Steps between C-alpha positions, in 0.01 A plus 500: 500500500560130407870538588412644838266211576768250397757674718262498794445128458875440500531695822220297659666179391833604647356617826283198571402161350137604537276375222388748239158405363429576137187662372589401144796387293722201569472317830723252673228238539363505144804586291829436683446222751408246225833574327699460820306187592577341165869589498623583851297360789667158489821665627358802676217411732358162411522208746687719749789556258621860471836522330689811599233547767277643228131407503307622195153377593381834643564853382618623839753217525635599160538855622669377818740302282760245602873472548562741210263760633176637362395308188263763361498875533142608424497761228862439399547195276865579427585487871308176555739208542231244412443654157873538435566133574223409256634732230855367547374144449619392844150431621325272478783245464484245222392530141146627558496877532231765522384614159539859391130554561523358853807709574311803375213428741745476791666828403170682458366369832807629681479832315136538604595457864498121545143509617266228625130458448424466869654442843724198517472229766722528806629143482508211254533217747268263318684534174168528315482870423294564189400845389146603423603515135600133512190398691271690265612307192196392300532120543516523881166680526181311585297372209198725462225431253488801266183625339441377149536791252180616341481458126201470273632270230331177390838337444574495874408151611620518862706716738824377344403685183394807695840542661691433177270728295536781752878481470482488119280810485753696706753426226244568226499134396220253447442125490590313183240299312407157631707206372326250275369177645777279364756722668306507825462125535869443428592772750269357763608139446867583541436731797278258691628163375845567362388304191362594160131434432401209279367602156162359601490730807587798284237418242231449765580828678529709183161371388332527842233774478399478867533840670695335782727299271817670621405475868408135458835431334681662793308284747578181305869583490509578872323172581752286314785317679730666247440830683659371821801375307546838333462725801662250733811538283499876562498448876769231481727760341481734798516208742825385337368150433775251409548124496863532607687657790688745279821488699840486326549258214342209686152658477342200669156400379209573731282196514134574573529878447215453252247472784534877549462560126183291496369682806540831319324370188208353694462808721492723194244284323283494811526880524620461856479845659840662473508588870459131582750410228760730656434387857536135408833561333642699787355296785316194369652284771376735770156510339501121492583501869657156487774417748594197293576727208710721723693196611542377144296186558292323240161623396285205596135593487553851366210643305539675167488849648786426740709352223433806284601738775823315565576476129449877482797560730714384209494873414753549779708207371560632149817700563831346395620268774852360515477352848438152362811514281819345625807709576323828575495724804149416620459814711606725215276315254210514748532876537507541122183292476330719763606816317364368170175398670456853634569635152228276357248594768567873480509538121199276440274629778628845594646612170805628690869419477530428870805283433703817437491563877670172591842657551411868552204733499325511164669770296180635344194371683410548868600148597762470771729210565309453825180469294660227291585292805160566659345347188752219512396433860148423375643196321783418742325222698448302179825614338740477793850514355655366819273195510465466127297225341636375171260437210467130583386597851234743376247260360208297625372172364159470339485126563162387634439191718353329194815584304716352773289185514521456125873565501554241776307243298701574187825501695425158646447366147820669383701352786370154414611557142835628624549183704427292192752706305763459772443124493538496125804723523662258743424216262681690225795560734512130590477405133770746404724370777439142386584593142818686590619215722462258210788664319750531786753226583339209681741516791395854604130467430386400847730751672384776266136415562556507877682834475212656305237365742684624807391829656717779366611610846592145601702394194853382564797656328528189286136531394540870418807419294325218320207723403743765377679233293170399340310834462241337273372335819596768750312775316164326489243722675144629449642816353721321247247248371424716198867479397499122527177498300665702225789246491291185518579399140871505576448310825284237331776446245754453779276243667448309174875498447553368852231237440677380188832484680349300783323267261821433310679427823224270627491303169873450521466375859213270404698346215787429738256326732365290217852414375584362839224240458640338182791251475837663555642384165245698301494817710782657307349427154167638625668817634657557161164443336342754736765755413465447124261702288202271425541566127865396511461175697630177355282198440627332817434818699149517363448140611626580850270803519206285409601218734570730794241766434449568870855633525428770245302725743322802344305796638187290458632189676683688774198469727529118485859502624514817716142612572610773747742644248231500233264682741773753577535581131123519458477754785768717343318507170167563671659785694625653175150475350342664807771766496408598145127503573494676838525884472516625857518863392179492299309283743593699811433831321157371404430399860618844620269667248211290626578608855513865389168454321348363818627795703376739232149392589537657843361854536788742450576698811468867425606793713394860539784749507384723782609778728409436861606619840612271779264526793597747773787641299552877501868570434629855539575704188795734484592772254811389314756778472563555129283195440765263637345221706828472689452853633170505691389839626195606697206262548181586313138393531270397213306782342379667183714758320497822700379717215199272450414525870440873475130483418415186695704363782553125494663276754631163385505272806836365604329181608126429488424318824191342347696309236765234487680730256580868545221611268721771354452413134125461541474836674703662224290334230178620659644849524588499130152384402308707754386746234687787657847419373612767251696272265370146458180566304672764288783264415265214413266694271793672334641161409164397353496818292857432386410160357199639313663810354871416494572781744380556853332816619827508693758394243729351767284227658769397747592852607237740628777703665666826407708344222195332352268655246216722611152371415363626171144477633526524880125535555428194286765303687340579835150441368599155371676421829194594703275317253710185539451512875131593473443202270640267763842485336366323191757501220251385238274796570791737446571324172141550391513869584811548293427286195140622473616860485521706185861572599589135457298447183666778303683444176880506511518714185754780533470856373748781461303715746504233770868434442571871536301554821549163668765292317511230769121481527507566873164675484334202328343667200545166322598144583873431494638222283662241724732211436410165647715384787718196443257239635215634286721489189580133555145409605350678199718287272384187678138607453555581133664163436221317681750354748392687816420287803243625749620273780532702818705474817765255605871457459671737258617396156876452544763690306844389392797608294522362149812415298553860388448653843141621459251439776214286372223291649581148611671296768874518536680237292878489546762270355799354685678835479202684647422657164142536369400207284193337356232613262237767570174316441167677523320408821176594669661763718620695197145616437438634849467872559819684583364561848571134572855498364761463771630838615866416542677825581825386337326334206234721341326333208651640180170592334390688812833669571514640148184703558595646840408238754443630852826510694420380850801624690330509738179606323374692198283806559495603134611315189719645230379499141790515258504496122833352394647312205541176695121470518475502120785251473326276749179509297694406189714219641343359815394137478206589725368761255567282194320203658200713596484640145501148354224396740296807406544404134381147581200644683381724218567232238268264686226764493485531123663387180487851353815710552303826504278374784801362684675837497183681604461268798867535596464877496186488715673267748800730532335842487130449587386655171484404135770620262422771249483407133838661438663310786346172388632551145847568641483186715395281208779643288750442780401135544519450123850647482621304802362177354711556191806574715462177695452295182808660346704402803381139499385346171368194685256714701138456393283803430287428808803470726653818358174691549475375859848637574406827334181520705698433819735784403201731460374389841840575652485848349160556662622377840808721472315818409449801726127460447521164676705606802339840556152593623316798355 
């Protein structure tokens, strides 16, 4: 009978392409179309492309076939050309082929008659044909508040427990025992603060007998500014926060990006409703309603709320942006930036990989290429690739009128100081010219001076030649004064030499003048006396010298005979003295520093990096064929994804006549946060759950599509999503629900039964052990060492490359060959939380990168948690870890002089509990052995110094342990 039915189906298929509707078994829509969509549509049907005239998007078109005839013969797989091409490996082209299982589905579907689930549409003109199977996917359905399961169990503290307990009972599992208080406070502190609790906090909580002790602890942790830093960091991951543009090797720094980071922290601390938080980030400029912001003008008179809303649009400025880098194709870079921005928006808010539809229809989810460009059109007025604004053009000044007034006052003072410096600089130039002219031949001095004084453009050829002949004069300039200052000792020596030569010549001339005044008959004897060495003179010569003393002119008596000559010599020697004393380089540098200090008193002009739309700007958006911006296709209008419009129709305005801007982003933001959107609330609460349990209710937080994981507790997910909206989008209230639950407070102790039934703990019969993320590892070490800084906000702590190529904290210091140089001193910024460390995409801080830092390319929807040997090596050899261990040793040594008490305190600091007697004995023994080792290595080392090193080694072991970097 089955053979007869199959034969009949074949006959039907051959006679007519009429659709055969299945009552059961495989169907085209559910089983076959997804395979063809993933592997074949891009050549056979998508974007109007049908190679071989074969369109595979509908069953009847497959039956009709293409240039090679019918592609499928219902009921006869062996005669079906489509299946044969797949089996032969000819189709699909390329390396990716259908798996054996997929090929088996195709064969079986054909054998069963190539049936459909229902009538197919007549036409697919819109290009947005999605089957009921695609539309009925769980994440596209409206959020409905499920009933809380009934359960009479005193351990159930709230509906979270009821849903989890109901699921456990169905698998014949139960809750684990509650974790002890020391474990709970450490778990809570890291979850809500990202920091370990202080031993005093632990002691107070463990000893608190108040029935609401745990609830009160939760409230205190949520009220702390540390909470906003912790949970702000989680959002910055999905937003792709970075302090650099992340384009090519240049990776230009993004000045003032930190305003967005600080906005996120402050909004989180204030428990700003998440619907408002989202709207501000997508359309803060449109909420602000400021035409000046749209025009990029300064923010004079802006109130705090307006500044916050504009800062929030930094969310749409986080994607890598190469348009400010020289030598790039700006249009290509702009389109890449837009694509990355859409990826950030869609993965963070929709939990969908919309970016996969940039070049073709999404292979697995019901997202068409048209959908992608409709969503792109929402952002097109602000991100117009044809009238692109580079990063420097997308910022607004925060300078107030008072700031400008103060800056003008400071600038006037600075200009006055600059004028004084210019005057002094000219005096140094004149002095240097005077000094250099002293040592040139007398006959060229005046001509050389005139040549130097002449305007450069008006110098004669003779003057140019003269200055080239005497470069020591010709090269004098403001820029070369420092060189002359460095050579002043040499120049002073030259002047003193010239002074001596002139003095000798003048004395000789003066003696000749004096000789002319004596009788002629004694001039020759006197000349011989003058030429003779005074010690060798004869008695008669000595008599002549005494008798005619005035003839024997000396340096002292020169002024009596030739006063002008004596003055000339005096000026030379004075010039040499001044030359030695006057240091133009040092003096002018000091004056420049004073000017810089004056200007430093002016309020620094700061800018918000914003996304704004020009007024009255609504550019058309076109679908790009194969994603190529040089191949524009049909024009599209802004809208929501088609599949999300099924249950509620939304119309994004092309241009809101009531606004200076189009209003598209604001309309879209309000749609997302309306309470009826099927994805936003689910995605947000799932991410909260992820950070509390290490795994989301949906394990793929950035992909709620068909390739993503199905929810382990779908009813709980929807209940939390509806609860979030019912509680006015308060994140803190969701936290309280979760952390106050029995589910959250369970022990992490494993059992063979649990490992057998639920090895990955998806059902939550215990708490999962989680490793700290990279920032928490570093911050916990800073806390343990006592070096943590609680300073919030502001410019990031810079990073640089050290001599061995590691990225460390500090400002760039390069030598003449552009190689890293200089020491690595400890500075205040080194103690700041990792949240405030510069996020340089090309330069991740070594200590953070080692423990799986978020990769923001363009954003990070879920961090990796590896366990590799390099992490252990880092803990053993890193200067950061060694320094923190030494500081921890210093800290516990200051607390007590008793080694036992020191080790107990160190253990409590690191692990929030006291060590057992056995552990303490082992620690004491270890320190004792290490002390002996250090003394054996260095006989000069005192016992106290050796014990300190041993204690620091023990501290390093604690900081490097799994117990330190994991949370129970």
